[in-house]
C-alpha positions in Angstrom: -247.3 13.3 46.7 -246.3 16.0 49.1 -249.5 16.3 50.4 -250.8 12.6 51.0 -247.3 12.0 52.1 -248.0 15.1 55.0 -251.2 13.7 55.7 -250.5 9.9 55.5 -247.9 10.5 57.9 -249.1 10.9 61.3 -246.1 10.4 63.3 -243.6 9.1 60.0 -240.8 10.1 59.9 -239.7 9.3 55.8 -242.7 10.8 55.1 -242.4 13.7 56.5 -238.8 13.7 55.2 -240.4 13.1 51.7 -243.4 15.7 51.6 -241.0 17.2 52.8 -238.4 16.9 49.5 -241.5 16.0 46.8 -242.6 20.0 47.7 -239.6 21.5 47.1 -238.9 19.3 43.9 -242.6 19.8 42.7 -242.1 24.1 42.8 -238.9 23.5 41.2 -239.7 21.1 38.1 -242.4 23.5 37.8 -240.7 26.9 38.0 -237.9 24.9 35.9 -240.0 24.9 32.9 -241.0 28.3 33.2 -237.2 29.7 33.3 -236.3 27.1 30.3 -233.3 25.7 31.6 -234.1 22.1 30.7 -230.1 21.6 31.2 -231.4 19.0 33.9 -227.3 19.5 35.6 -226.7 19.7 38.7 -226.2 23.7 39.1 -229.5 23.5 37.4 -231.3 24.4 40.9 -229.3 27.7 41.4 -229.7 29.0 37.8 -233.6 28.0 38.2 -233.4 30.3 41.8 -231.4 33.0 40.3 -233.3 33.8 38.1 -236.1 35.2 39.1 -234.1 37.0 42.2 -233.2 40.1 38.8 -237.0 41.1 39.2 -238.3 42.6 42.2 -241.5 41.5 41.1 -240.2 37.1 41.6 -238.3 37.9 44.5 -240.7 35.4 46.7 -240.3 33.1 44.2 -236.7 33.3 44.5 -236.7 33.3 48.2 -239.2 30.2 48.1 -237.0 28.8 46.1 -234.3 28.5 48.4 -235.7 28.3 51.6 -237.4 25.4 50.0 -234.3 24.2 48.9 -232.9 24.3 51.9 -235.2 22.2 53.6 -234.9 19.9 51.0 -231.6 19.1 52.2 -231.7 18.7 55.9 -234.8 16.1 54.7 -232.8 14.2 52.5 -228.8 14.3 54.6 -229.6 15.7 57.9 -229.4 12.5 61.0 -231.3 14.4 63.2 -234.4 17.4 62.1 -235.9 19.5 65.1 -240.1 20.2 65.3 -239.8 17.9 61.3 -243.5 18.1 61.5 -243.9 21.5 61.6 -241.4 21.5 58.9 -243.0 19.9 56.8 -246.0 21.5 56.9 -244.6 25.2 56.2 -242.6 22.6 53.5 -246.3 22.0 51.6 -247.6 26.1 52.7 -244.7 27.8 50.6 -244.6 25.3 47.9 -248.4 25.8 47.9 -247.7 29.6 47.6 -245.2 30.0 45.4 -246.9 28.0 42.6 -249.4 30.7 42.4 -247.4 32.9 42.6 -245.5 31.4 39.6 -248.9 30.8 38.1 -249.5 34.5 38.8 -246.0 35.9 37.3 -246.1 33.6 34.4 -250.0 34.2 33.1 -249.8 38.1 34.1 -246.5 37.7 31.2 -248.4 36.2 28.9 -250.7 39.6 29.2 -248.2 41.9 28.4 -246.9 38.9 25.5 -250.8 39.4 23.7 -251.2 42.9 24.9 -247.6 43.6 22.5 -248.5 41.5 19.6 
């Protein structure tokens, strides 16, 4: 959805802002599911990011979640968002990278769990 909004945006500020927001939520929802933090409270955003902060192997996921959330907050709440198109493009790249990292870290976890069985 985020990529579709970005590709159709041209100079439509609302679509670019929505693309940034959707990029964050695409990553957040997958990360939340992988952590098992499903309380649906406003504090979940920090808890999910902090979950990935604990391990050096998932530190990049933490950093990307924090950056995407910051960009989402700016896109949703700031009246002025300089370089919006470029920021939307960056958010999409970071989201794709983070989704790949999440998949890889979860696959590694499953592999380790299978080896122990």
